[in-house]
GUGU-245545 format. One record per residue: y, x, z of N, C-alpha, C in turn; residue in one letter. Coordinates in steps of 0.2 Angstrom, whole numbers, plus 5000, padded with zeros to 4 digits. Layout:
BEGIN
YXZYXZYXZA...
# end
This chain:
BEGIN
487549645022487449645017488149625012M488149645008488649655003488749575000A489149544998489349474994489249494988K488949464984488949434976489549414973K489849474969490449484965490349394962I490849364961490949304956491049314950Q490749284945491249304938491649244936T492149254934492549194933492149154926P492249084926492049034922491949064914T492949084912492849094906492649154903Y492449194908492249274906491449254905L491249214910490449194909490049154900K490649114899490749094893490749134887I491249184888491349234884490549284884A490249294887489649334888489149294884M489149214883488649174882488749184874D489349184872489449174866489249234861I489549314866489449364863488649384864A488149364868487449354867487249314862S487349264860487249214856487349254849R487949284849488149324842487449394841I487449414847487149464847486349444845V486249384848485049364847485249334840N485749314838485849304830485749234830G486249204834486249134833486649114831D487349154831487749144826487749194824F487849194816487949254810488749264808I488649344808489349364805489549324798E490249314800490549264795490549184794G489949174798489849094799490449064804E490649004802491048984806490948924810K491048914817490848854821491448814823I491448774824491948714826492548734832S492748694831493448724836493348704842G493848734845493748724854493548664856R493548594853493248534857492548524857S492248554853491648564852491448594858T491548664857491348714865491548694869L492048634871492248614879491548574881V491448524874490848484876490148524878S490048574872489348604874489448654883I489848664884489848704891490448674895Y490548594894490748564900491148594904N491748624903492448654904493148624901V493648634903494148604901494248674895S494848644889494948644886495448734887P495848734893496148804896495548854897E494948844899494548884898494148924893T494048884888493748904881494348954877I495048914878495448954875495449024880R495349054884495449104888494849144886R494249094885493649144881493649164874S493949124873494149134864494649194862L495149194868495949244867495449314870A494949334875494649374877494149384869L493649364867493249374861493849384856L494249364855494549384848495049454850K495149464857495449534856495149584855D494349584857493849644857493549624849M494049594844493649594838492849554836N492849514842492149484841492149414837V492649374837492849324832493649304830V493649264825494249254824494349194824D495049164827495249114828495749074826V495649014822496048974818496248904820F497048894822497148844823496748784819E496948784814496448714810495848714808K495448774806494948784804494448804809S494448824814493948824818493948914820G493248924822493348994825492849014819I492749094817492449144813492149184817R491349194815491149254819491449314816I491649354820491749414814491249484814Q490949484821490849564823490249554827S489449554825488849564830488949644833K489049694830489249764833489649754839E490249714837490849714844490549674849N490449614849490049564852489449624857A489049654853488649714858489049744862N489549774860489949834863490349784870E490549744869490949674873490449694879F489549664878489249644882489149714886L489249784884488849834887489549864891K490249834889490849844892490949814897A490749764897490549714903490149734908F489549754908489049784910489049834916K489449884910489649944915490149924920R490849884916491349874923491149824928K490649784927490349754933489949784937N489549844935489049884938489649904944E490049954941490649994945491149954950F491049884948491549834953490949844958A490449814957489949804963489849884966M489649934965489549994969490249994971I490650004968491449994973491549954981K491249894978491449824985490749854988K490149894987489749884991489849954997D490149994993490550054995490950035001I491449995000491949985003491749945010Y491149895006490649835013490349895018D490149955017489749995020490250035025I490850055023491150095026491550045033L491549965032491849925035491249935039E490549915039490149895043490049975048E490050025046490050085048490650095053K491450065051492050075057491750025062K491649955060491449925065490749945070S490349965069489949995072490050055077I490350105074490850165078491350125082E491750085081492150045088491750035092E491149985090490849945096490449995100E490150065098489750105101490350145104L490950175103491450185106491650145112E491350085111491750025118491150055122N490650035120490050035124489950095128K490150165124490150205128490750205132I491250195131491850195138491750155143S491250075142491050045146490450075151N489950105148489850145150489850185157L490350255154490650295159490950265164I491350215163491750155165491250145173D490750125171490250085176490050145179F489750185177489450245181489850265185A490550285183491050315188490950295193T491050205195491050175199490350195205S489750205201489350215205489350285210L489850335207489750395210489450395218R489750335222489650355227489150335232N488650315226487950275230487350355226V487750385223487050455225486750455216G486950405212486650435206486850465201L486350485195486750515192487350485187I487850545187488350495186488950525181I489250525174489750575171490350595175P490350665172490850695175491550705167Y491950725170492350755164492650825167E492650865162493050935162493350985157S493950995157494451025154494051105153L493951125146493951175144494751215144V494751275148495651295150495451355145E496151365144496251435140495651495142P495651495148495451565151494551545151N494351515148493451495149493251515145S492751545147492151605141491851555139L491751475137491451435134491751445128M492451465126492951455121492451505114I492351455108491951505105491351505102G491051475109490251475107490051415107K489451405105489051345102488551335108T488451265109488151225116487451265117L487051285111486351325110486551385114G487251425113487251475117487351485123E487951435125487851405132487251405136L486851365134486251375137486451325144N486751255142487151235147486751215153F486151175151485651135158485351195160W485251245158484651285161485351315167H485851345165486351375170486851335174K486751275175487151215179487051165182T486151145178486051095180486251015177G486551025175487150975171486750985163A486750915162486850895152487550865150T487650895144488450865141488150815137I488450755138488250695134488750695129V489250725129489850725122490450765125G490850765119491450805120492050765116V492550785119493250735119493650795116K493750795109494250815106494750795103R495450795106496150765103495950695103K496050645097495850575098494650555096E494450605096494050605093493450605098E492750565100492450565103491750595101L491450665103490850685100490250645103F489850605101489250595107488650645106L488350665110487550705108487850745106S488150785106488350845101487750895102P487550925094486950975095487051025097G486551065096486551165098486951195094P487351175088487651235084488551175084N488651135090489351105093489551185094F490151195092490651245095491151225099Q491351245104491951235109492551265108I492951225109493551265108493951235113I494651285114495251255120495151195121Q495251165125495551105127494951035125N494551055123493951015124493950995130D493850915131493650885137492850875136I492550905142491750905143491550855146L491050805144490650735148490050755148V489750765154489350775157489050745163Y488250725164487950695168487550765174V487650745178487450795186487350745191C487050785195486950765203487650805205N487650745211488250785215488450845218N487750875220487750925223487650995217D487850995212487951045209488651025203V489050985204489650975202490151045202V490251055208490651115208490351185205D489751195204489151225199489551235194K489551165191489651165185490451175182V490851155186491451155184491751225187K491651275189491651365190491251385182E490651355180490551365174490951365170Y491151305171491551285163492251335164I492651345170493051375167493251455171T
# end
C-alpha cells in the first residue's frame, strides 16, 4: 500500500488561513494581528508562520506589513489557492501510487523469476528418477517453427510435451498463450517424459 504523502506544517497553516477566508471567518480588507498572534494560535515557530504568510502573499491572498500586521486581500485568490493545492496534491499522490505499483510489480517479477529458476534447477536434478522435468531446446535457423504461433504448432498433440516458457534474449515468457509467435534463437522450455525427448527435439529442429 502506498504511504500517505505528508504535507508540510507551513503549507497546512496556509491552507487553513485560506479556508477561513473562503468560509468568511476572515473578511476581505480585514486586518488580523501580527505573526506573534498566529504563532500562539497554531502553536508553531515564527519561521513557520513567516513561510505560511509568504506563500499566501505570493498568491495575492494576503498583504503582510511589518508593523501593522496582516490584511486579507482576496477571497477569490484564497479559493484559487485551495483549488491549486488540491490539484497539485492529487497529482503528486497519483504519481507516487504509480511509482509504488511499478516497484511492487518489479519486485513480484523478480521473485517469480527466482522461483521459476529454482523450480527448473530442482526439477533438472530429478531427471534420473523418471519424473516429468523441464528441458530446453534452441530454435535454430532451419526450424519450421519459426514464424508460427504456438496454437498453429499444436505442440502437445504432436510431441507429448508442454511448453512452459520461452527464453528470448534477456526475457523469459512464462506460460505463453496460443498467439505467441516463435522466432529464431528462441529457447523453448518444456516438460515431458524421458521417452519423448528425442521426438520433441526432432520436431523443434
